[in-house]
SEBA-515416 format. One line per field, with one value per residue (C-alpha): x, y, z; residue number from 1. Coordinates in steps of 0.02 Angstrom, whole numbers. Layout:
# residues N
east [X  ...]
north [Y  ...]
up [Z  ...]
nr [NUM  ...]
# end
This chain:
# residues 342
east [4105  3941  3916  3930  3809  3760  3677  3771  3695  3719  3794  3762  3910  3941  3899  3915  3759  3749  3588  3646  3693  3847  4034  4112  4294  4349  4281  4362  4480  4577  4488  4475  4391  4269  4225  4193  4088  3980  3962  3893  3781  3702  3637  3450  3467  3316  3344  3366  3476  3594  3601  3638  3776  3852  3846  3936  4070  4096  4110  4234  4385  4440  4520  4351  4274  4413  4407  4220  4230  4369  4265  4119  4236  4303  4128  4081  4234  4192  4282  4174  4017  4059  4087  3921  3828  3903  3841  3672  3655  3701  3564  3436  3431  3511  3496  3528  3680  3670  3644  3523  3359  3387  3511  3401  3407  3593  3647  3545  3641  3810  3882  3844  3917  4075  4165  4128  4177  4337  4381  4346  4446  4589  4601  4584  4730  4844  4933  4986  5076  5171  5226  5285  5392  5476  5503  5666  5575  5390  5275  5109  4960  4995  5183  5324  5506  5660  5798  5977  6008  6173  6236  6200  6037  5887  5718  5562  5433  5252  5116  5064  5209  5341  5501  5633  5815  5954  6120  6234  6380  6358  6171  6056  5885  5729  5561  5407  5301  5157  5121  5235  5414  5510  5694  5835  5965  6153  6231  6328  6328  6415  6278  6099  5971  5816  5648  5519  5335  5210  5204  5343  5520  5604  5791  5896  6076  6041  5875  5726  5565  5426  5353  5185  5131  4958  4829  4778  4955  5114  5137  5301  5312  5474  5524  5695  5825  5779  5705  5670  5510  5474  5345  5391  5444  5468  5582  5578  5424  5481  5479  5586  5511  5561  5545  5364  5297  5213  5159  5060  5106  4967  4976  4957  5000  5090  4980  5017  5142  5048  5098  5130  5121  5251  5190  5019  5062  5202  5120  5124  5308  5251  5115  4969  4853  4794  4666  4564  4400  4429  4289  4241  4267  4446  4486  4415  4523  4675  4629  4595  4781  4819  4671  4730  4558  4442  4328  4181  4080  3904  3840  3871  3808  3920  4070  4051  4040  4190  4276  4429  4527  4690  4703  4832  4874  4874  4690  4628  4473  4418  4448  4340  4202  4210  4202  4058  3962  4001  3932  3781  3839  3797  3939  3946  4098  4103  4191  4371  4377  4297  4198  4043  3990  3816]
north [1791  1693  1543  1383  1247  1084  922  760  590  443  275  113  90  -3  109  62  84  252  297  441  602  697  692  535  533  423  554  699  820  945  1003  1179  1111  1010  1160  1266  1129  1114  1302  1312  1159  1217  1384  1367  1179  1101  916  835  697  823  927  770  722  894  872  706  780  927  810  692  793  954  1000  995  1100  1229  1238  1272  1396  1488  1491  1568  1695  1743  1751  1878  1987  2169  2151  2004  2089  2244  2140  2051  2215  2280  2125  2140  2320  2266  2134  2251  2154  2283  2244  2058  1959  1861  1691  1574  1517  1336  1222  1221  1409  1413  1398  1553  1660  1575  1707  1842  1738  1698  1857  1828  1644  1693  1808  1672  1545  1668  1679  1491  1471  1566  1402  1387  1554  1487  1338  1454  1550  1390  1309  1302  1231  1234  1209  1284  1184  1098  1121  999  1037  929  975  916  919  978  798  753  661  699  762  777  888  854  985  1098  1035  1114  1052  1122  1064  1045  992  1081  993  829  814  757  802  848  894  876  1020  980  877  745  719  576  549  458  457  454  311  373  250  375  505  437  528  570  631  685  717  776  615  503  495  386  352  278  269  250  211  274  314  442  529  614  722  791  821  638  572  528  395  314  214  119  92  11  -10  -12  116  122  213  272  378  548  597  420  337  176  117  82  -42  -83  -75  -184  -132  -126  -92  58  116  259  351  435  539  390  235  152  62  -117  -132  -151  -194  -41  -18  117  128  179  262  366  395  582  579  541  674  557  504  322  249  89  72  224  330  478  597  541  553  729  784  716  798  964  973  978  1088  1232  1298  1252  1103  1081  920  934  768  642  492  531  538  351  294  187  251  206  308  361  548  676  792  945  910  901  1007  893  743  818  856  681  595  707  644  463  478  585  744  918  1034  1221  1327  1495  1652  1636  1448  1372  1214  1153  971  930]
up [2616  2623  2735  2636  2689  2610  2663  2645  2606  2723  2682  2776  2892  3054  3202  3385  3492  3577  3667  3775  3686  3735  3717  3786  3844  3697  3576  3663  3580  3683  3841  3771  3613  3717  3825  3671  3590  3746  3758  3581  3603  3765  3702  3731  3761  3849  3818  3991  3920  3841  4000  4099  3977  3999  4188  4174  4061  4178  4328  4245  4296  4378  4211  4124  4262  4251  4061  4057  4201  4110  3950  4044  4122  3952  3877  4010  3986  3942  3775  3724  3787  3684  3528  3559  3579  3417  3329  3412  3351  3176  3186  3259  3422  3536  3720  3707  3654  3490  3572  3484  3563  3515  3428  3273  3261  3299  3118  3072  3196  3185  3068  3195  3336  3237  3288  3472  3463  3373  3517  3644  3544  3532  3721  3739  3620  3741  3790  3608  3625  3775  3670  3532  3656  3717  3548  3451  3299  3258  3110  3060  2999  2832  2856  2892  2929  2902  3027  3050  3238  3315  3336  3155  3191  3082  3143  3036  3119  3075  3053  3198  3303  3415  3497  3614  3608  3736  3658  3781  3870  3779  3810  3669  3737  3639  3711  3602  3665  3550  3396  3322  3266  3187  3227  3139  3279  3250  3348  3501  3648  3762  3741  3749  3642  3744  3682  3811  3786  3914  4015  3953  3889  3757  3767  3627  3568  3382  3301  3201  3292  3312  3464  3469  3616  3654  3791  3793  3812  3719  3586  3533  3371  3339  3158  3183  3320  3505  3622  3809  3859  4036  4124  4193  4321  4388  4260  4361  4266  4090  3945  3794  3620  3474  3291  3235  3410  3490  3662  3736  3895  3992  4149  4265  4163  4019  3893  3843  3700  3536  3358  3249  3061  3022  2841  2908  3074  2997  2827  2864  2815  2638  2643  2675  2817  2820  2940  2952  3050  3158  3234  3126  3272  3300  3114  3103  3250  3158  2992  3078  3120  2935  2889  2999  3045  3188  3156  3277  3272  3343  3276  3416  3319  3171  3289  3320  3139  3089  2933  2830  2706  2626  2593  2542  2685  2573  2535  2715  2683  2541  2653  2791  2666  2592  2761  2815  2663  2710  2888  2840  2926  2864  2823  2861  2821  2909  2848  2903  2874  3030  2990  3082  3060  3125]
nr [1  2  3  4  5  6  7  8  9  10  11  12  13  14  15  16  17  18  19  20  21  22  23  24  25  26  27  28  29  30  31  32  33  34  35  36  37  38  39  40  41  42  43  44  45  46  47  48  49  50  51  52  53  54  55  56  57  58  59  60  61  62  63  64  65  66  67  68  69  70  71  72  73  74  75  76  77  78  79  80  81  82  83  84  85  86  87  88  89  90  91  92  93  94  95  96  97  98  99  100  101  102  103  104  105  106  107  108  109  110  111  112  113  114  115  116  117  118  119  120  121  122  123  124  125  126  127  128  129  130  131  132  133  134  135  136  137  138  139  140  141  142  143  144  145  146  147  148  149  150  151  152  153  154  155  156  157  158  159  160  161  162  163  164  165  166  167  168  169  170  171  172  173  174  175  176  177  178  179  180  181  182  183  184  185  186  187  188  189  190  191  192  193  194  195  196  197  198  199  200  201  202  203  204  205  206  207  208  209  210  211  212  213  214  215  216  217  218  219  220  221  222  223  224  225  226  227  228  229  230  231  232  233  234  235  236  237  238  239  240  241  242  243  244  245  246  247  248  249  250  251  252  253  254  255  256  257  258  259  260  261  262  263  264  265  266  267  268  269  270  271  272  273  274  275  276  277  278  279  280  281  282  283  284  285  286  287  288  289  290  291  292  293  294  295  296  297  298  299  300  301  302  303  304  305  306  307  308  309  310  311  312  313  314  315  316  317  318  319  320  321  322  323  324  325  326  327  328  329  330  331  332  333  334  335  336  337  338  339  340  341  342]
# end
């Protein structure tokens, strides 16, 4: 399958100032994605500003340092080296791995690198396998699942999501291992219904709300009823949400309570994604969950452009292409479905 590449025209949109290249924390996807992005970008990189930005990213946290070190370890595995040498022989460049001399030449060799990157990505996705082994219910990309829980409550599982259940001995406990789920809880004051994410837990007796869990933290959106949200493992720090409110729980703090718009924030239940004045990079990360393939953004300036839209979730690839055109990014689709935006 040939590589599909096309240039996209730019529109005049509001863009925050950004003078230093690199991935800033607010633009970050998962740590594994960031590490892979930096790995690709740094091949042959000589720009001091970009190298300095990489140094800052790597020094931001021990998690970043570990992720990049693990990526380098995987890249140097004998299996990856063998795959690289096979590609090099096919290209007539035996004796050196198919790594580009500069970012400009990267796109000319990206097809040859795709197999090696795919192998690296496969190993980096190992945590996803652990989630699959723990999950009682899970969904693939572009899939949702409507589940009646053992107590009669309803759970709607969003795309690329996984949950584990514990309804033994009167307990009503759900753990969102990854992704997002919406709950319509059957009223039972004697048996609280608890939903835990990675960093927080929501407890209710009968209500309608959604919990999203990811690397950056957990988010609780309350549609109706009442819900208590606390940080884990110390449940002493908690708040009560009222209908139309939301909160985020990070590893070390609870965010302030903010107004929520369930029609927008929970539009995925109706098969749509709606966003207003959100950074392009954040929107692409969200759409990539519905696309199902890997989407790598190499255009730092485009990541900051504020965009708005209302798209069907079953047309995620078209949405990504359309937004790339809006921000002036170039689109490259690799064999196998991976998308590069630069």
